[in-house]
N, C-alpha and C positions, 0 to 999 in steps of 0.2 A: 554345404555344413556350415557353414560362417553366420549364417543366421537363423540357422534351426533352433534352438535353444529361445526365438524369438516368439516359436509359435504364432506366429504373424503368417496371414497370406503374401506370396514374396511378386510381387508386377516386375515383369520383365516388359522393358521401354527401353525409349534411345535414350541418349546422353540428355540431348534439352530438355527433353519432358521430363527427366527423373530432378535434372537442378529446378525446372520451376513448381513439381510436386513438392520440391522440401520450403522452394517460398513461400508460396501460395497457401501451402496448408500453415505455416506461422502468420501468415497475414492474414488470413483468416479467424485466427483465436483470436489475435490481437482484435482482431473489428471487432469480434464477439465481447473482450473484456471494455474495448472503449465506447460501446453500445449499453452496455448495461450500464457503466460509469454514468453517461449521461443520462440514463432512466433516473437515475441513482438523483443528481440534480434536482432533477423531475419533481422527484415523490419529497425532496425534501419541501419543498413551495404547495405542494399538495395533501402534506398529512397521508401520504401513502406509504407504506412496509416496500421498500427494495426486496427485499427476503421473501416477504408473499408474492410480488409482482414476479420475482426471479421464479419460486416455485412453480408460480402457474406457467410463463414462457416455457418452462425448462420440461416441464411436462409434454408436451405436444410431440409426439417422438420426431418432427420433422427437424426439432430445432434440441432439443435434447439440455442437461442439466449442466451440461461440463461448461468450466468458463464464464459460467452465470451469477461469479461473487462480484460483487461490487467493491470498490478499494480505493486503494492510491494508485491503480495503476499499475503497468507493468513494466519488468526492469528487463533485468539479467543478459546475458550475452547473445542468445538469439535474435528473439522480437526487435528488439529497435535496430540493431543494424540488417536485420533480413526486411522490414520495414523503408527504411534508408536504401536497400540494392532493389530491390522491388520499384521504389517507387523514384529511383533514377533509370531503371534500366528501362521500365516501360516510357520513358520521357524519353529518351535517346533514341528508341527502336519508334519512336512518334506514335505509340499506345497509350497512353498514358495511366495511370490506375490514380484515377486522384481520390476516389473516395478514400486512400488510405491518406492523404494528406489533413483527412478529417478526425481520424484516426490517431495519426499522431498527434495532432491540435491538441485532442481533448485528453490523450494524457502526459501532453508537458501540462495541462491544467490541473491535472490534479492535486499536485502539493501545493498550487500557489495557492489555490482555492480553501485546502484544511487548514493549510499555516492560517488563512486567514480568520476562518475559524474561531481557532485557539486567539486570536487576537481582538478580535470580538467580545471575547470573552471575557478573557484576564487584562485587557489590555486597557493602557490608560491614552489622552492623546496628546502624548508629548513624540519629541522626533524617535525616541527609542521605547517604542510603546510595550514594551516587557522589562524594560529596564528593574532591577531591582527584583525578581521573577525567579525562583526553579522551576524547569518542570524536567519532568524524569523522562524518559527515553526508553522506550523497552523494543529491542528488536534492534539490528544495525545489519545481517544480511540480506540478502533480497529475495530470500523465499526463507522458510525455515527449515533443518538439517542438512545448512549449508555454511561456509565460512565466507563462500563467493560472494563480494561486495559490487559486482560490475554493474553498473545500473544500478547500484539499489538506492531504495524513494530516501534510505537516513542520514544516505550525502545529503541530498537536496533539504529536507526537515531540519536536519540540523544545521547547515548551512543560515537557512534563512531563520529559523530561530535565533542564534546568536548576532544576527544581521538588526533584527529586531529588538535584541539587550538582554535577552533570556541568559542566563547561569544553567548548565543543561549537565546531568547526572544522568549516563547511559549504562546497559544491560544488554551483552548477547550473552547467549551458551558459550557459544564457541568463536565468535568471528571479530572479538576483541582486537586481537591486534591486528589483523587485516585491516580493519575499519579505523585503528589509531592512525595508520598509515596514510589513509588518507584524508579521514578529515583533521589528524591533528588535535593538539592539546588546549589550545583557545578555549578556555572559559567553556572547556567540557571535563568533568570528571569521570573514568571508567570506572565504573563498581563491580562488586561481586556479585550480588544479587539484585532478584528487582526491588528487595525489599527497602538493601540500599540505596536506592538507588532514587526509591521513592521521598527519601529521608527529606524533609524540608520543602516537599516540589507543593507550586501551585497547583498544579497538574502531571496526570501521568499521559503520554501518549505512544499508542500501541501501533506500531512499527511494520512489524510481522509478527506474522501468525506460529508463534512457536506452542507448539502442544504445554511449553513450562508455563506460559501465561494462560491459555486456556484454565489451567488448574490452578493455579493465584488463590489463596486466601484473601480474598478481598476487604476482609476485616480486618486482617493484621496488614494490609497494605495501607488502607485507612488511617490506622492511628500515627506512620510515620510520616503521613500530609498535613502541609498545613492548611491546604481546599481539596475537600476529596472530589477532586472531578476529572474523569477521565474521554479521551479524546481517541475515540477508537479508530484507526485508520483501516483493520481488518473486518469491523465488526464479527470478533471470535465470542461479544455475550450479546445475551440477549436483555433487555433493558429490565427487563423485571429482574433479572439475578443482579445488577449493580444499582443496581434505584432501594432494592432493598435490601441491601450492603448500607445505604447511606450516600453512595453517591450520585451527582449529576451526571448526565452519560451523554453527551457528541458522539454519533455511530454516523455511515454512511450511507445516504437515501431513508434517511428516517428524520423528524422532529425530535430536537431535545429530550432527553427524561429528565424530570427531578424526581430524588426522595418520597 
């Protein structure tokens, strides 16, 4: 009766297998995410479009389309700790699942690679390449529709941008207070709307794929900015949609697009 409402198959198994099912499932999903992100890196070098590649790969029924959205990598409370636990246990027992090292390494490379693209476009060649620049950050929670900040990519992104000298104006629909406790107040202003966060910004960074951001009035957003540039870490827009509104557009797994 406990699981009846889930309307899903119920598998009766032993404790050890049940535990490994849970860890292996999350590890496999994380592997799909890291794999498509690695392919996205190649797309940026070859003028391929990761969304088209993922669509084609996911059309294969043996693979499926789920968890093939390229972006900033996985976060949250489950995937990172389950990868670490499974890797540690496999080593301890002499059956190391070495592929998980590559999965974790790719995930850890996502934010530094993304921030470097921002610096390459907006930065100068001094010690603090983004000094004097204001950057708007949209989305703080690790995924939409939650205020959960555990392993949220915004933490690392905000830290890296501040380290590079940028001033930040950030907005999240519901995670602001949780984010403030973790990210702090130095060099950062927490705003009441995405349009306020864009005020005076040289670039907007999309970190969490909230529906609110997908539905933004891009023309209004542009009027608030010093430089109309969007760095989309979640591929929530089509390049045509953004460039038609007059933005320069940097997304994941595709070469930059200009108006």
